N, C-alpha and C positions, 0 to 999 in steps of 0.2 A: 479154100481158095486163097492163094498166097498174095502178098502185097505185090510182088513182081508180076505175077500173072494177070492181075486185075489191072495194074498200071499199064501193061502193054496194050490193053484195050483203049486206053486213053492217053497215049504218050504224046507229049508236045511235039510240035514241028521242030525240024532242025534249026530253023532260023530263030526261033524264040527260046530254045532250050539252053539253059546253063548246062554245066556238065551233068549228064543224065544220072550219074550214080548219086550225086549229092542229095537231090530231092528224095530218092528212095532211101538213102541212108538216114536223112534227117527224119523221115517218117518212121523208120524202123527204130531209131533211137528213141523217139517220142513215144512210140508204142511200148517199147520194153520198159523204159523209164516210168511211164504212167501205169503200166500194168503192175509193176512191182511196188511202186509208191502206194497205189490205191488198193493193192492187197491189204496193206497195213490199215488203210482208212476204213475198208469195208469189214474187216474182221471185228472192228469195234462195234459197228452197227448191229452185226449178228449177235455179238455177245451181250450188247445192251438190251436186245429184245428177249434173249433166251437165258442168260447167265447172271448178269450183274445184279438183277433185283434180289437174287438169293444169296449172292456172294458179298456184295458191298452194302446192301440195304436190308439185311436180314432181320434188323430190329423193328421194322414197321410192317403194317399189314401189306399183303401182297399187291393190292391195287396201288397203294401209295408208293411201294418199292418200284413198281413198274413205271410210274410217272417219273420218279426221281432218276431212274436209269436212263429213261428217254430224255430227260432234261440234260444229263451230262452229254448225251449224244448231240443235243442241240447247242449246248455251250461251245462245242468245237467250232460251230458256225459263227459264233460271236467274235471269235479271234481272227476269223478270216479277212473281214474288212481292214483290220489293223495290219495283218500280215500283207494284204494287197497293197496298202499304201507304202509299207517299208520295202517290200520285196519288188514292187513295181518300180519304185524310185531307183533302186540299185540295178534292176533289169534294164531300165532305160539309160542308166548312167554308165555302168561298167560292162554291160553285155548280158546276153540271155544265158549263156552256157555257165558262167560262174555261179549265178543265182540258182540255176537248176541243180547244180551239184550240192549246193548248200541245203536245198529243200530235201533232197534224199537223205542226207545225214540226219537232219532234224527229225523227219518222219520215222526213219528207222530206229533212231536212238530212243525216241519217246515211246514207240510201240514195244520195244524190247523191255523197257522199264515197266510198262503196264504188266507184261508177262511175269515180271519178278516181284510185283507188288504184293505184300501180304494182305489177306482179307480182313474184313471187319471184325471177325472173331478174334483175330490176332492182335491188331493194333487199334481197334475200335473206330472212332469217328475220323481218325487221321486217314483211314483207307479211302473213303470216298472223297476226301479233300484232295489227297495226292492224285487220285484218279482223275478228278476234274482238272487239275493243273496240267497233267500229262495230255489230257484231251485237248486243252487249249494249245499246247505246243503242236499237236497233230493239225489243229486248225490253221495255225500259222504257216506250217509247211504246205498244206493243201492249197493255201491261197495263192502261192506263187507257182505251183507245179503246172496246172494246166494252161494258164495264161502264158508262161514261159515256153512251154513245149509248143503251144500253138504258134507263137511268134516265131520260134526257131524254124518250124516246119514251113510255115507260110512264106517266110523270107528266103527260103532255099528253093521254093517251088517256082515253075514257070506259070504264066498268067493263065494258061488253059486248064490247069489242073490243081489250082490251089485248094479248092474244097475237097477234092479227093485225097491228097496227101495230107492235108491238115486233119481230115476226119479220123486218121489213124491214132491221133492222141486219144480221142474218146473211145476208139475201139480198144486201146490199151486199158482204158478205165474199165471197160466191160470185161476185158480179159482178167483184170485184177479182182473184179467181183466173182468170176467164175472160180479162179484160184482160191480165193478166200472161202467160198462156199464148199468147194470140194474138200478143202482141209477140215472144215467144220462138220461135214457129213459124218465121217467115222468118229470124230470126237463126240458128236451129239449122241451117238448110239451107245456110249459108255454107260454103265450103271450110274444112277443119279449121284451116289456118293463120291464115286471116283471123278465124275464129270465136274462136280463142284469143288473138289479139293485140289486136283492137279490137271485134269484133262483139258479144261478150257484154257490153260496157259500155253499149250503146245502151239497153237497158231501164232500167238504173239511172240514166243521165243524163236520161231522160224524166221522172224523178221530180220534176224542177223544175216542169214544167207540172202535174204531179199536185198538187204542193203549192199552187201559185197558185190553181188551180181549187177545190180543197177548202176553202182558207181563205176564199175569196170566198163560197162557198156556206154555210159554217157560221157566219160571224160575224154573220149578220143574224138568227139564231134567238134568240127571247127565253128567258130563264130559266124554268124550269118553275114553275107556280102552287103546286105541292106544296112545293117548296123555299122559295119566297117566303113561304109561309104559316108554316113553321116558323121561318124568319128573322125575320119580323115578331113572332112570339110569343116570341122569345128562347129557342127550343128547340133551336138548333143545338148539337151536342155539342162540348165543347171539345177532347176527344180521342176522335174516333169509334171509333178502333180499340180503345181500352180499353172503351168502352161495348159495342162489337160482341162482343168476347171474353167480357165479363162476362155479357151477356144473350142472346147468340145463338150461342154456341160449337157447340151441336148442329147448327144450320143451316149454319154454316160448314163443319163436318166433312161434312155431307150433300152439300153442293155440291162439295166436294173430290172425294168418291168418285164422284158422278154425272158430274163432268166427265171421267172416265176414257173416256167415249164418244169423246172427241176423238182417241184413238189410232187410230181407223179413218180419220180425215181424214189425218193425217200419214203413215200407213202407205201409203195409196193415192197421195197426192200427191207423196211423196218416195221412200220405199223402192221401191214397186212400179215407179215410173218407171225407176229405175236398175237394178233387179233384171231386168226384162223386156228392157231394151235390152242389158244387158251379158252376161247368162246365156242368153237365148233368142234373141238376134239381132233382136228386134223393133225396127223403125225408130223413131228418136226422134220424127219427126212423128206417127207412129201413136199412140204413147202420149200426146203432148201433145194431139192432137185428141180422144182418149178422154177426157182430162181436161176439155176444153172441153165436149163433149157431156154429161158428167156434171154439170158445173156449170150448164149451160143447163137440163137436167132439174131440177136443184134450184131454180133460180129460179121454175119453174113450180109445182113441188110444194110448196115451203115455205109460201107464203101459204095454200094449200089445207089443209094440215095445221094451220095456225094457226087458220083458220076453224073447223075441227073441234074444236080444243082450247077455243075460246071457247064452244062448245056443250056438250061432253060432259066437259070437264075437262082439265087438263094431264097428270095422271099416266097415264091410259090410252094417250094418244098417244105420250108420252115412252117409257114402258116398252115398249110394243109395237114401236116403232121400234128400240130398243136391242137387244132380243132378236132381232128380225129381222135386225139387222146381224150378230149373233153366228152365226147360221145361214148367212147368205149369203156370209160370208167364204171359205168352203171352195170353193163353186163359182166365186166371183170369181177365186180364184188359178188354178183349173183352166183357166178361159177365157182369162185374161190370159197364161198361159204356153203356150197352145195354138199361138200364132203366127198365128192367124186374125184378120184385121182386123175382120171382122164380129163374131166372138166377143168380142174385146176391147172393142169399142164397146158391145155388149149388156151385158157384165159391168159396165162403168163406169156405164151409165145405170140398170141395175137396182139396183145397190147404192146409187146416189145417191138414188133415189126413197125407199128405206127409211131411209137416213141422214138424209134431209131432215126426217123426223118429230121426232127429238130436237133436231136442229139448229134447227129453226123454233120449238120450244117452250121451250128452255132460257133464252132471254132473259127471258121472263115467268115461267117456273117458278121460276127461281133468285131473280130480283129480288123476287118477291112473298113470299118467306120473310122479308123484312126490312122494318122500318118506314123512313120516308123519311130520318130523321137518320142512319142507318147503311147505307143501301141501297147507295150507290156503293162503300163500303169492303167490305161483306159480299160483294157480287157479284164485285168485283175480286179480293179475296184468296182467296176460295173457288174461283173458276174458275182463277186463275193457279197456285195450288198443284196443282190437279188437272191442269192442262195441262202440268205438268212431265213427267208420264208421256208425254204426246203428243209433246213436244218431243224426247224421247230414243227414241221408238219407232222411227224409222228406224235409229238406231245399234244399239239392242237387236235389231232384226229382222235387221240385217246380221251381228250376232254369232251369232244363233240359226240362221240359214238353213244348210241342209245341202247336200250334193252331190246331183246327179241331178235328174230331172224333178219329184220330189216333195219337194225340199228345202225348199219353202215351208210345209210342214205345221206345223213348230214355231212359225213366225211367226203362222200362222192360229190356232193354239191360244192363243198368248199374247194376241193382240188379242181374240179371242172371250172369253177369261176376263175381260179388263177390261170388256168389255160386260156380262157376267153380274153382275159386282160392281156396276156402275153401275146396273143395273136393280133390284138388291136394295135399294140405298141409296134409290132413288126411291120405293119402296113405303112407306118410313117417313115420307115428307113429307105435309104437310097439303095437302089440295086447296083451291085458292084462287080458282078461276075465278068463283065467285059472291060473293067477299068484296069489299066496298067498298074503294076504294083507301086511304081514310082509316083503315081498320081493318087493313090489311096489317101482319103482324108483331106486332100488339098482344097476341096471345094468348100469345106466348112471351116478352114483355118482362118 
């Protein structure tokens, strides 16, 4: 189902519509940019679960090597709040488009460098150190990507379809995960020696083409009329972060807590991948294909959830999906650890349908809490501080997991608790689906 065909089901009225091609174009640019940038980000998570313990941490026992590799995955999230402050500042000062071009170059360059990095057998302890530094650069880039793309799309959309068009940023993220996994499936099927020597580098080296395509697609998009308006009126904040923390600190805190729902994503994409293959003998391609099916399901479900949110509001869709995830985590683990390919695929797809609800809604739900002059900073800082928990969820999960077939129960309880807290935070937010874009955030300023 294409972006244009779905949009036609929910097109804005002529009276309220800006030029109809711009919202669709903004959504498409955000989709493609996020897809290609998050391809880079997701291949790291897959490699951290399956490859890096043996390539960069080969001198320690396997359990410790896995923890260290997952730690480098989480470290990328430490850089994200710093990147959110820096990139949010410039996104609110000089515009959304310029910062989004920078994030592409930074992500593509650091990912390409990982693919060229010698392993621990070649340069010793320098290898994991450089790997960690490159992961930090990935985190800096990712901090500004989604928030900038969300702001760009939201501010080009009409009032009646902001959730729908903005959801395509996260659909791009899902597409990036699919692309990354599809590249890794044939690579992971290589003989062990070839996989660990050169095979794992292929997905990272392909980031060069990712960078070129994404840059060409994104550079043609104009700046948003909302930002141009505050720029023309000399209303751009000199220090957006100061204005944000002065006027919108409750909303920043609310977004931080709501963003805990992202723990579901990293638990399934990274921890469950390594857990099922190492502890229950599930074949790597089976878990990778389960990820593909889950993300394909999300590509279909997310625009539909967003259409619903444009009709009934952001809060009921977001909260319902978050609580649904909390419940489904337990049968998800039971099915994933069953060893049945059909059960694993069913678990991935079912959880993905429900997780798609908050995942589709949060780009508009969070961004609409802030007025335009601090929107980029507010969304970036709030989400990235919340995503810290998601970044370390694979590491925490690996520490919590017990022995035996039910060792996953502490992990499920931990992630489900994050979901419940996220839902509670969302109940305190203002419903904004009927608020004009010019009035967003004004009530709390």
